N, C-alpha and C positions, 0 to 999 in steps of 0.2 A: 811808192815809186821814186820819191825824192830822197830816200835814205842813201843811195849811192852818191848823190850830189853832196849831201851833208857830210858824209864820210870823207869825200874828196876835199871839201872846204876845211874841215878840221885837220886833215893831214897836211894840207898846204900851210895852215896856220902854225902847226907844230914845227914844220920844217922851215918856216920863215920865208915862204915863197908866196908870190902874189896870185890871186884868183884870176887876174888878167892873163896869166900864162896858159890858160886852158883852151887856146885856139878858138876864140870867139868869132873870128872873122868869118864872114858868110861864105867865102870861097867861090869857086867857079860855078856858074849856072849849069854847066855841063854835068857836073857831078850831082848837083841838086836834082836835076831832071832825071838822071838815071836812077837816083835813089828813090824816086817816086815810081818810075816805070818798072824796075826789076821786081820789087815785092808785089806790085799789082799783077805783073805777068805770072810770077810763080803761083800766086793764089788762084788766078783764073785757070791756069793749066791744071792745077790740082783738081779743081772741081769739074773741069771738062772731062778728065780721066774718070772721076767718080761717076759722072753721068753716063759716059760711054760704056764703062764696065758694069754698070748696073748696081753700084754700091749705094746709090741715091738717085732720085728722079728730080727733074725740074719741077719747081713748085707749080701747083695748079692755080687757077684764077682765084679760088677761095682763099688760099694761103697768101697770095699776093695782096688781096683786098684786106686781109687781117693785118698784114705788114704795114699797109698804108694807114690803117687806123692807129696802130701803135706809134707811127711817126707823125700823127696829127695832120695827115694830108687830106682829111675830109672836112667839109664845112665851107669849102671854097668852090663848090660846084660838083658835078658828077664826073668822077674820074674812072676810066676803064683800067683794067690790070696792066696793060702795056704802058700807059701814061704814068701810072703809079710807080712802076718799075723804073722807068727812065728818070722821073723826078727824084725818087728815093736814092738811086745810085749817084746822081749828080750832087745831091745834098751831102750824102755820106762821104763821097770821094773828095769833097772840097771843104765844107764847113766842119764836118766831123774830123777830118784829118788835122785841120788847124787846132780844133779843141783837144784832140788826142796828143798833139805835139806838146801841149802844156804839161802833160804827165810824162811822156817819153823823154822830154828834156831833162827831167830829174834823174832818170836812169843814165842817159847818155853823157851827162856832165861827168858822172862817175866812171862809167865803163869806157867809153870812147874818148871823152875829153881828158881824162886823167890816167886811168888804169893801163890802157894798152901802150901809152907812151912810156910809162915806167917799165913795163914788161919789155918794151923794145930795146931797152938799155942792156938787157941780158939774154934776150931770146930772138930767134929768127922770126920772119913773117909767119911761118907755119906754127912755131911754138907760141907766138903771141895769140894767134887765132884760136888754137886748140885750148890753151890754158885759160884765156879770158872767157872763151865760150863755156868751158866746164864750170868755172866759178859762177858765171851768169846763170847757167842752168841750175846748179846746186842752190843758188839763191831763191829760185822759184819752187824747189821741191816741196817745201811745207804746204804750198797751195795745192800741189798735186795730191799729196797725202789726204788733204781735207776734202777735195772735190772729186777725185778720180773714182771711177767704177772698177778700173783694172789698173792698180797702182804700178805693178811691175812693167806691164806693157807700155804705159804712158810715161814712166821714167825713161824707158829706152827710146821711144819715138820722140819725146820732147827733147831729150838731150841731143839726139841726132839733129833735130830741127835747129836748136839753139847754136850748136857748134857750127853747123852749116851756115847759118845766118852770120855768125861771128866772122867767118872767112870773108863774106861779101862786105860786111860793114867795116871790117878792118881795112880791106882793100880801099874802099871809098874814103875812109878817114885819112889814111896815109897819102892817098893821091891828092886829095883836096886840101890837106893840112887844116881841116876845119871839123868841128863836131856836128855841124848842122846837117850834112848829108845823113849821118847816122840817126839824128832826131827825126828827120822826114821819113827815112827808110822804116824805122821802128813804128812810127805812127801809121804809115800806109799799110804795113804788114798787118798790124792789129786790126785796122778798120776793115780791110778786105776779107781777112780770114775769120773775123769775129762778127762783123756787122753787115757786110754786103752779101757775101756768098752763101752763108748758112740759111738765111731766110728764103733764098732762091732754090733751096734743095729740100725735098721731103725725104725723111729717113725710111730705110727699108729694114725690117726686123732682122737682126743677126749681122748687120754690116756696120753698126755704129762705130766699131773700132777703126774703120777706114776714114771716118769723117772728122772734121774739125782740126784745130791747131795741134792737137795731140794725136791725130790720126796717122795711120800707116801711110796713106797716100801722100799726105803733106810731107812726111819724113823722107819719102823716096824722092819727091820732086825737089825739095830744098837741098837734099844731099847732092843731087846732080848739079844743081846751081853752085853749091859750095865747092865741089870738085873743080868746076870750070874756073871759078875765081881764085881758087888755090893755085892752079896751074898758071893762071894769068898773072898772079902776084909774083910767083917764082920767076916767070919769064921776064917780068919787068923789074926784077931784083928789088922788091920793096923791103 
């Protein structure tokens, strides 16, 4: 995940530009806050729809207890499933997001710290979001080939997800003039959609393609969010 950052540093060196030009300033807390809230929100909405439409069920007490064992929450007393869930979510939503930011920083130095600002010189907000999103998606495709059960479907859904996220992250990057909202956004999205919500869901046979970060439901929800931020960006003439 640090390859985009390394590529950006090498490019800057070749062009005789300083690494300090990559918008390292923290920016407004307003955009930092929303960059946490939005990915958490679309992740939660995705799984609420999955539970409502019966593509997955809320995890039972046995599954929650097993989750607690995996997170090392036993040995400090007797914990019931509700308490395990609360503690696990609190730890993952804070400490794990901070840990995940150490890796998403590597990507975001390259994508939102450098790449989209170069694209902005020749493309509109729409063009920047789509083109950078496609490149970001293609960069992940080898992993899909290796891990996917349905490569064609997951190529489509994953690309929709990534391009949709690109609109949102491009919006917050340009509004804040900082790469940190994108770092936080990326980390929160990964943690909620990979670490928090899946353990709270039991799979139902035949509906697996609706679940997870490559699932159909996540693609639908993020696409709606992406369209909203696309229109918002156009209205604000980014």
